[in-house]
N, C-alpha and C positions, 0 to 999 in steps of 0.2 A: 313782334318785338316791341320794347317800350321806349319811352322817349328818355334821352339823357345828355349829357354834355361831355365835352374833353376837358381833362385837367392835367397836372402835373404833379408828381409825388415830391414833397418838400422833406419828408421824414416823419419819424415817429416821437411821441411824448406821451405823457400820461395826463389825466384829468381827475377829479375828485369826484364822485357821486354823492347824493345827498346823506347817504349812510357812512361817508367817511372813507369808503374803499377806493383805492386807485384803480382807473380804467386805462388800459392802453389804447392809444388812438394814433391813427395816421392823419398827417396834415396835407391836405390837398390843395394846390392853388388852381383856382377855377375861374380864369378870367372869362368874360363872355365869349362864347362861342357864336359865331356867324354863320346864318344859312346862306351858302353859296349857291346850291342848286335844289331844286325840287324834281325829284325823280317820279314819273307817273306810270300807270299800267299802259297808257295809249303810247307813250314814246319810249319807254324802257322795259317794259313789261311786269314791273313792279313798283310799288311806293316805297321812297325813302327821302330822307333829309340829308344832304351832304353839308356837314359843318367844317367850318375852319377855325383853327386856333392858333395862336401864337404868331403876332404880326411880325413880318420881315421887310425888308427893303425889297424892290422890285427886282434889283439887279442879282438877288439870291435865288430867284426862281426862273424857269425856262420862259421863253416867249410865248407858248402856247399856255401856260399856266397863268401867265399875266393877262391874256385875254380872256381866260376862264373867270378869273378872279374880278375882273373889270365889270362883270355883269352884276356883281353885288355892289360895287362901289364903295367897298370898305377896306380897300388896300390889299395887300399878299400875306398868305399864311404859311406856316411853316408845317402843318398838320391837317390834313383831311381825313374825314371818318364819316361814315354812312350809318344812319339810324333807321331802321324799317319801321316807319311809323307813317299814319296817315297823315298827308300833306295839308289837309284842309286846316285853314286857320292860320298857316305859316306863310310869310313872305320872304322873298329873296332879299337879303340885306338885314332881316331881323336879327336881333340878338338875344340868345337863350342863356340866362344867368342862373346862378346857384339858387335862386329863389323857386326853382321847379322842385326844390327838395326842402323837407323839414324835419326837425328832430323827431327820432322815432321811425322815420321810414327805413324800409329794407331796400338795399341797393346790390347790384352785382357790378363789381369791379374787374376790368380787364386790362391786363398789361403784359409786358415781356419779362419773363423771369429772369434771374440774375445768371449770367455765363459763369460756369465752373471749369471750361475749358475740357481738355481730355481727362476722363475718369475712368477707372476700373469697375469690375462688376459688383465689389463690395460697396464702394461708394455711389455708384450710379443706380444700383438695382436692389442695394441691401443683401447680397449673397452673404452666406454664413461665413465662407472661408475654411480654411483648414485649421488643424489643431496648432496651438501657440506653444508647443512643448518643444524642448530642446531636440534638434537633429530633424525636426519634421520636414523643413524645406518646401512646406505647401501651407502658406500662411493666408495670402490674399489672391491666388491665383483661381481662375474660372474653374478648373478642372475640365473633365470630359464633356465636350459638347456634341460628340457624334452621336450615332445611332447604331453602333455594332455593325454587322455586316449587312443588315437589312433595315432601312433603305441605303444605309451607307452615305448619309448626306447629313448636312445640317439643315434643319427646317427653317422656312423664311420665318422672319419675325423674332428669332432666338435672341434673348437678351445678353448683350455683349457689352464689352468696354467701348467707349466712344466719347463723341462729345456730349457734355451734360449741361443743360439749362439753355438759356436764351431762346426759350419758346413761348408762344402765346398761351397764356392761362388766365382763367376766370375764377375770382372768388365769389360765391353767390352768399346771399343774405346777410350782408354786413350791415349793421344798424348806423345810421346817421345820427352822431352824437350831438352836433351843434353845426349851424349854418350861420356864416357871417358874410352876407352879400356884399357889404360896404367894403370890406377888405378882401373879396373874392377869395375866401378861404372856406374849406369845408372840412369838418373833423369826422371820420368814420371810425367806428369802433373795430379794433383788431388791425391786422397787417394786410397788405395788398402787395401784389407781385412787383418786381423791379427794384432798381436802384434809386437813389435820391435823383430828382430832375427828369426821370423817366415820365413819359406820357401815358395817360391813362384813359380809359372810357368808362365814365360812370353812368349807369342807367338804372331805372326802377327795377326792381327784381321780379324776374319772371315767375318765380316759386314762392311768393311772398305769402301765400295762404298756407304754404306748408311750416311756416315758421312764425309764431307770434312773440 
């Protein structure tokens, strides 16, 4: 895995390229992420950095977490996330800022998609539905889901109506359009998962060689 930071989605806007074309970008707030813990192969079986983001008052977290955060001596945080990277060169309490990215870099952005609530097969899975003619009485129903007399059951994993959205999603190979470390702001070309103010994980793209 590659190094990254934690951010928060602020919304979308557009900027103009040198040729005058409008480019849609997502504005991400990227306050410094703090190294809370270094995980090593000797102690945890793998290498990773645990980062904290979004400072909160100590009373907003549990007593065990207060003790965990005290090791970094940087206050308490709302979000904890791990990045599977080599821990050499990093220290507990160190701040990771947006300057690890530069314009033109490719990044993978992970977030939780917007929740849509309960949805039928047409909306959730793109089912074709029935005819929209008068008297049809079969417009958006899923139709038969069985398998006749043999095996006379519904197979596991069959696409059905149910809860839609609110799942972890990653969008790969998005281009960093601009970085403003002083304002803790990152502009990424295109859209990313989630609602406004949702938290995101932004890391260097793992498939960057496939897209230039």
